Kinemage of the C-alpha trace (Angstrom):
@kinemage 1
@onewidth
@group {chain A} dominant
@subgroup {mainchain}
@vectorlist {calphas} color= white
{ca met a 1} P 35.827 27.679 16.572
{ca leu a 2} L 32.811 25.066 17.467
{ca thr a 3} L 29.527 26.535 15.839
{ca ser a 4} L 26.212 25.088 16.024
{ca pro a 5} L 25.718 22.503 13.085
{ca gly a 6} L 22.123 23.672 12.497
{ca glu a 7} L 18.657 23.829 13.912
{ca his a 8} L 18.539 21.512 17.470
{ca thr a 9} L 17.033 21.089 20.519
{ca val a 10} L 18.875 20.714 24.039
{ca gly a 11} L 16.908 18.127 26.237
{ca glu a 12} L 17.937 18.373 30.000
{ca lys a 13} L 18.168 15.143 31.501
{ca lys a 14} L 18.760 14.206 35.369
{ca thr a 15} L 23.017 14.578 34.887
{ca ser a 16} L 23.249 15.120 31.119
{ca leu a 17} L 22.118 17.001 28.267
{ca his a 18} L 21.135 15.372 24.964
{ca ile a 19} L 20.848 17.357 21.953
{ca thr a 20} L 18.635 16.336 19.427
{ca ala a 21} L 17.914 17.416 15.467
{ca gly a 22} L 14.695 15.775 14.195
{ca lys a 23} L 14.134 13.015 16.008
{ca ser a 24} L 17.238 11.636 16.941
{ca ala a 25} L 19.866 12.854 19.478
{ca phe a 26} L 23.346 13.385 17.957
{ca leu a 27} L 25.388 14.838 20.844
{ca gly a 28} L 25.586 14.199 24.761
{ca leu a 29} L 27.076 15.994 27.183
{ca his a 30} L 28.073 14.388 30.351
{ca pro a 31} L 29.538 16.576 33.167
{ca arg a 32} L 32.416 15.460 34.987
{ca lys a 33} L 35.119 16.629 37.631
{ca glu a 34} L 37.595 17.460 35.390
{ca gly a 35} L 35.604 18.345 32.114
{ca ile a 36} L 32.797 16.963 30.143
{ca arg a 37} L 32.312 13.631 28.665
{ca leu a 38} L 30.974 14.049 24.943
{ca asn a 39} L 28.309 11.493 23.971
{ca ile a 40} L 28.704 11.688 19.899
{ca val a 41} L 26.826 9.621 17.863
{ca leu a 42} L 27.749 8.268 14.466
{ca ser a 43} L 27.306 5.698 11.876
{ca arg a 44} L 30.979 4.645 12.606
{ca pro a 45} L 33.340 4.330 15.299
{ca leu a 46} L 36.100 6.727 16.056
{ca glu a 47} L 39.464 4.761 16.269
{ca val a 48} L 41.789 7.593 17.693
{ca pro a 49} L 43.530 7.740 21.177
{ca arg a 50} L 41.216 10.876 22.538
{ca ile a 51} L 38.171 8.824 22.429
{ca val a 52} L 37.884 6.844 25.529
{ca lys a 53} L 34.748 4.604 24.598
{ca val a 54} L 33.050 3.502 21.709
{ca glu a 55} L 30.140 1.236 22.050
{ca lys a 56} L 28.191 -0.065 19.075
{ca val a 57} L 24.305 0.024 19.937
{ca ser a 58} L 23.026 -0.877 16.624
{ca ser a 59} L 24.051 -2.034 13.406
{ca asn a 60} L 24.487 1.590 11.980
{ca arg a 61} L 24.919 3.475 15.504
{ca phe a 62} L 27.817 3.812 17.361
{ca his a 63} L 28.413 6.173 20.357
{ca asn a 64} L 31.686 7.640 20.408
{ca glu a 65} L 33.007 9.190 23.893
{ca pro a 66} L 35.778 11.609 23.605
{ca asp a 67} L 36.668 13.741 27.229
{ca leu a 68} L 37.190 17.593 26.994
{ca lys a 69} L 38.786 19.006 29.997
{ca ala a 70} L 37.529 21.821 31.795
{ca asp a 71} L 40.536 24.340 30.234
{ca glu a 72} L 40.289 22.435 26.769
{ca arg a 73} L 38.418 24.254 23.937
{ca pro a 74} L 36.858 22.228 21.050
{ca asp a 75} L 38.897 21.781 18.161
{ca asp a 76} L 38.565 21.372 14.675
{ca glu a 77} L 38.424 17.721 14.589
{ca leu a 78} L 35.781 17.900 17.426
{ca ala a 79} L 33.666 20.244 15.494
{ca ser a 80} L 34.041 17.967 12.531
{ca trp a 81} L 32.764 14.607 14.171
{ca ile a 82} L 29.805 16.930 15.980
{ca his a 83} L 28.935 18.134 12.158
{ca glu a 84} L 29.065 14.786 10.804
{ca ala a 85} L 26.620 13.539 13.847
{ca tyr a 86} L 24.277 16.345 13.039
{ca asp a 87} L 24.279 15.498 9.807
{ca arg a 88} L 23.379 11.736 10.553
{ca ala a 89} L 20.312 12.963 12.739
{ca ile a 90} L 18.488 14.937 10.171
{ca ala a 91} L 19.263 12.681 7.201
{ca arg a 92} L 16.883 9.899 9.737
{ca val a 93} L 14.068 12.103 9.790
């Protein structure tokens, strides 16, 4: 079950939502026909099959993108990545 990691702000963009904690975005939600593509901001790349794309955006920031199908529920692994991204964001305040 996915629970909120803590205080955060949801920012609406034209085609997505950005979730921020402090001054840093830690999660992006991008709608797709089949579901949602998440953009999880971590200090490391995730090297597992469910990650569709990894982009190194700075020396210590990686955008990790898994897809979540419309009928799929977030699992513990996904929740742990989101909590890790949140912890990273609040540590940067």
